N, C-alpha and C positions, 0 to 999 in steps of 0.2 A: 163807233166802237173802237176802243184801242185796248192795248195790254198794259197792265199796271206798271210795268218797268220799261215801257217804251221810252227811248231816249237815253237809257242808262248803258254805258259801254264798259265792257269788262275785258281787260287784257289777261289771258289765261297762260301762265307759265307752268301750270300744273300737268301732271302725268298720271297715267294709269287710272286709278279710281279716286283715291283720297283727294287729289288735287283737281279733279275734273267734275265730280258729282254735284258739288255745291253750285258751280256755274251752270251745270246742265239744268238744274232746278230753276235757277233764275232765268235761263233762256226760255223755259216753258212759259215764264211769266212776261216775256217780251224783251228781256235784256239782249243787247247785241254782244255776243261773246266772240272775241277775236282770239284764236288760239295761236300763241307765239311759239313756234316749234323750232328746235335746232335742225340743222341739215339732216340729221339722222332720223328726226321725228320722235314723237311720243313713244315711249316704251310700250304703251298700250296698244300700239299698232302690230306688235309681234304676232304673225299669223298662226302660230302653233297654239295660242291660247284661245280656247273656245272657237275653233276655226269654222268658218262658213264660206264656202267658195273661195278660199284663199285669203280671207280677211277675218280678223278677229271680231267676234260678236261683241266682246268687251269694248272695242273701240267704236263699233257701230252703235252701241248703246249709249255711252257716256259723252259723245260728241255730236249728237243730233243737234241741228240748228246752228252749229258753230262754223266760223270761218277759219281757215288755216293759212297763216302767214309764216314763212320761213325766214327767220333773222338769226344770223350768227352773232350772238352777243359777245363772243370772244374777240370780235374785231371792232376797231374803233368806229368804223363807219356803221356797223351794225348797232353798236351801243347808241350812237347819236340818233339813229333812226328810231330806236325803241324810245328814247327820250322824247322825241317829237310826237310819238303816239301817246305817251303818258300825258302830254300837254292837252290832249283832246279826249282823254278818257276819264272814267270815274273810279274804277277799281282795278287793282292788279292782284292776282291770286297765284300762289305757288305752293308746292310741297317739297321744296329743296331741302337737302340736309343742311344742318347748321353750318354757317360760315359761307355757304354758296352765294347768297345774296350779296354779301360784302365783296366777295372776290369778283363777282360780275359787275359790281358797282350799280346794283339795282335794289339796294336796300332802302328802307323807308327814309332815313336821314337824307339820302341823295334824291330820291324821287319827290319828297315833299318840298325840296327847294325848287324843283322844276315846276311842280304843280301843287300848291298848298292845299287844294281841294282833293287830292288823291287819297284813296283809301287802299292800304296795302293789307292783304290777308295772307297769312302763312299757316298752312296746315302741317304740323310737325308730328313726329312719333311720340316724343316724350317732352317736348318744350324746346325752345330755342337755346336755352342754356341749362346748366344743371349736370348732375352726374351721368345721366343717360342720353345727353343730347346727341351723341354720336352713334348710338346703337341703331342697327338696322330695324326698321319698323314695318316688316311685312305683316300682312293681316293675321297669319297664324300666330306670329310672335305676340302681337297685341292681344289676341284672344287668349293666349296662354298666360301671359303676365298679368293680365287684368282679372283673372279668375274665371273666365267663362268656360274654359275646358274642364274645370273642376265641378261645374254644376250642370253640364250638358251630357246627355246620353243616359244610359240605363245603369242603375246601381250595380256595382261590382264589376263593371266593364271598364276597359281602358278609356282614357279621356277622349272626348269627341268634340269637334268644333261645330259651331253653329253653321248650318249649311250654306248660308250666304256669306260674303266677305264683310261681316258687320263691322269690324274694326276699320276698314277702309271707308265703308259707307258712313260710319259715324263721323269721320273727319269731314266728309262732304256736308252732312246734315248740319253740323255745328258751324262750319264755315259759312254756310248759307244763312244761318241765323245772324251770325256776326256781321255779315255784309249788309243785310237788310237793316239791322239796328244802326250800323254806321251811316248808311245812306240817310236814314231818318234823323239821326243826330246832326248830320251836316246841314240839313235844311234849317236847323236852329242856329248852328255856330258858324256855318260857312267854311269850315275847315274839315279836312280829312283826318284820318287817324290810322294807326297801326292795330291790326287784329292778329292775335296769334292763338290758335287752338291746337290742342294735342289730341291724338287718337286715343292715347291712354286715358287722359282726363275725361274724354267724352264717354269712353267705355265705363269708367267708374261711375259717372253720372247716370248712365243707363242701367246700372245695377239697381237703381231706385230703391224700393223698400227692402230689398234683400241686403243692400249695403247698409242701410239705416239699422236694420234688425241686427246684423252682425256688430256693427260699431257700438251698439248699446247693450247687447246681451253677451257678446263674445261667442255666440253659437256659430260655428262654421257650417254653412249649408253643403249638402251633398247632392249628387245627381238623383233626379226623381223620375227620369224618363218622361213620360207624358203626364205623370201624376203630380199632384200639388202637396207640398209639405204641410199645409195648414187647412186643407179642405178635402173631405171625403164624402162621396166619390167625385173625382175631378180628374179624368184621364181617358185614354183610349181603351176601348174594349173590342175584342175580336168577334165579329159577326160571322155568319156563314160564308160571305163572300168578300169580306174586307174588314175595315176597322171603322168604328164610330166613336167620337168623343162625346162624353156626357159630363156636364159641369153643374153641380147642385150647390151653389154658394148659400142660398137661403133655404130654410127649413121647408117652406112651402113647396120648393122644387123637389126636395127629397120625398115628400109624401106623394107628389104627382108622379115621380119616377117609380115608386113602389107600385102604384096602380097600373102604370104602363107595363111594368115587368110582370104583372099578373100575380104578384105576391104582396098584397097590402099588409100581411102580417109583419113584414120587415119593418114597416113604419112603427109598429107598436112594440117591437122587440126592444127591451130596455137597454140592451148593448148598443143599439143603433139610434136611439131616440133623439140625440142631439149631435151636432158636429163634433164637439170635443169627445163624446162617446165613440162616434164612428172613427175619429182619429186613433183613439185608444184601442179600438177593436178592428182596425183596418184589415189585419191578416185574416180575421174571420169573415168579414163582410165581402171583400173584393172577389174571392172565389165564387160566392154565391151568385153575384151579379154576373161574373164571367160565364158561368154555366148556363145562365138564362140567355144572355145576349148571343152566344154563339149558335143558338138554335134557329135564329131567323136572319134574314138578309139586312144589309145596310139600309136599303130602301124601306123595308118594313119598319125598322126602328125610327128612321127619320120621320116617316109619316106620322107615327103614333106619338113620338116624343114632341115633335113640333105642334101637333094638335093639342097636346097637353101643356104647351108652352114651357117645356123643359129645355134648357139650353143644350143644344147638340149639333153636331156637324159631321159630315163624312171626312175621313182622313184622305184627301185628294192627292193624286199625283198631279203634275202640272197640266195634264190634259183635262183633268176634272176641274182644276182651279180656274183655268181660262174659259171653261164651258159654263160656269156659274152665271145666272142671270145678270148680277150687277155689273159684270164685265161689259156687257153690251149696253146696259141701261146707263152706265156712267162713263161710257167711251174710254175704257181702260186699256184698249189696244189701239195704237196709232201705227201708221205706216208711212214709208217714204220710198221713192225710187232711187236707188244708188246706181251710179254709172257703171260700176264694175260688177255688182252682184244682182242687180235688179231689185225687185220688191223686197223690202225689209219691214217686218211687223215687230213691234216691241211694246213693252208696258207703257201706259200713258201717264199723264199728269194727274196725281190724286188731289190737287188743290182746284176746287171748282169755286168760281166767283161769278156773281151776277154781272151782267153786262159786259162780259169778257168773251171774246170769240173762242172758237175751239183751239186746243193746243196746237201751236205751230209745230210742223214736223218736216224739217228739211234735212237732206242726207248729211251724215258725217263726211267731213271733207277729205279729199285727197290731200296728200302732203304738199303744202304750198299752193293749194288750188286758188287761194284768193290773194296771194301776195301782190300781184300787180294792181288788182282792182282796189284793194284797200289803200295802197300807197297813192294811187291816182285820186281816189275819192276823198280820203281824209287829210292827206298831206299835199295835194295838188301837185304831185311830182310828174314830170313829163316822161315820155318814153325814153328820152336820152338819159335823164337822171336815173331811171330805173335800170337801164342797161349798164350804166356806169357802176351802180351799186352791185349788180350782178357780176361784173368783172372784178370788183374788189373782194368778192366772196362774202359780202355782207348779207345777201339774200340768196334765195334759191327758188 
C-alpha cells in the first residue's frame, strides 16, 4: 500500500496559510513537502497568533508532515543550492508579492530552464499583474472586497467576516487543484507549467449561485443570518437550551415539520402552503415556529426531527462538533508528538481513498530542522560542503 502522491516532491516557498495549505493537503496524500524558509522563518511561526505552549497553532496545523530547510535566497550560494533542489523536484509553490520571484531569480522563466518538468504555482491576492497586483491581500481584505462581509451576519448589523480565514484557505484550495491538474498534464506532455491563482478570483468562484443570480438579475444579496433568502423555514431556531437548525427545502419536509411541531394545521394554512407563499409570509410564519421550538430542548427536537427525516442539526460549539460520531468514524482527528509542545491533535484529511493508508501525521518542523539531512540525501553534499555553505550564510 502506498500514497497516491508518493514520489512527488514539492518545494514550498509559501508562508502563513494561503501559501501553505495547498501543499499541506498534498502532503496528506503522500507528497514530500520541503519547506524552504528564510533565516527568519515563515511568518506563520509568530507565536502570538493562536498560541499554544509558545508556538502558533497556525504553524502546527499548516506544516504537518513537512520538512524545514533554511536557505538564504538572497545569497548567490543559496540561490545555486535552491536551483539544485529544483532539478530534483516536481513543484515549487509560493505566495510572494508581485515581482518578488523575479527579484530572487526564482521565477518560472528561470526555473523552467533548469528543469523543464518543474511546475511553479503562485498564490496571489489579486493576480501577478493588473491594477491591484501590489495591494496587500490579508484574509480580511479579501473577504471584504469580494463581497463576503456584505452577505455574512445578521440583517441590520455591522459587516461580519466568515469565522475561518476563508480567503486564505481559498488560495490553498485552488492551488492544490492546480498542482494536481498540472502533474496530470505533465504525464502527457512531459513538461511543467506555471500556475497562478488569486485569492480574489477563488472567492468570486465560491460565491457560486449567489454570484450567478446577481450577474443575471442585478439583485444585490444582503445578510440573512442563518436564514435562506429563497427557502422558508431554513434557519436556526432557539430551543430551551440552545439552537437547532431546520431546513425544509422540499414540501414533504415542510409537512413533516408541521407534524413534529404538533401543529399540522400550519401545513394547510393557505399562507404557508408552498415555499413561494412561505417566502411571502415569512414574517408571519417564523414567530409561530420560534414560539413552539423554544418550549423544548435541542435533544428533544433532534430526536423527533430526525425520526421524521426532517433535515436538522444542533448549532454546535467546537466541543460539540468534534464530539459528533463521524469524527471518530472517519478518523477526522489526527495527532503527532512535537518535540517542543508534546502531543498535538488537529483536524484530519477529509479525502478518503481505498487502498490508501491512514493519513500521515508527522510534526510541523522546527526552523531549519531538516536542512542538513535534505542536502545530504537529495544533493549528496558532504559535511564539509554543508559547513562551507553555513559559513557563507547560504543556509542555517
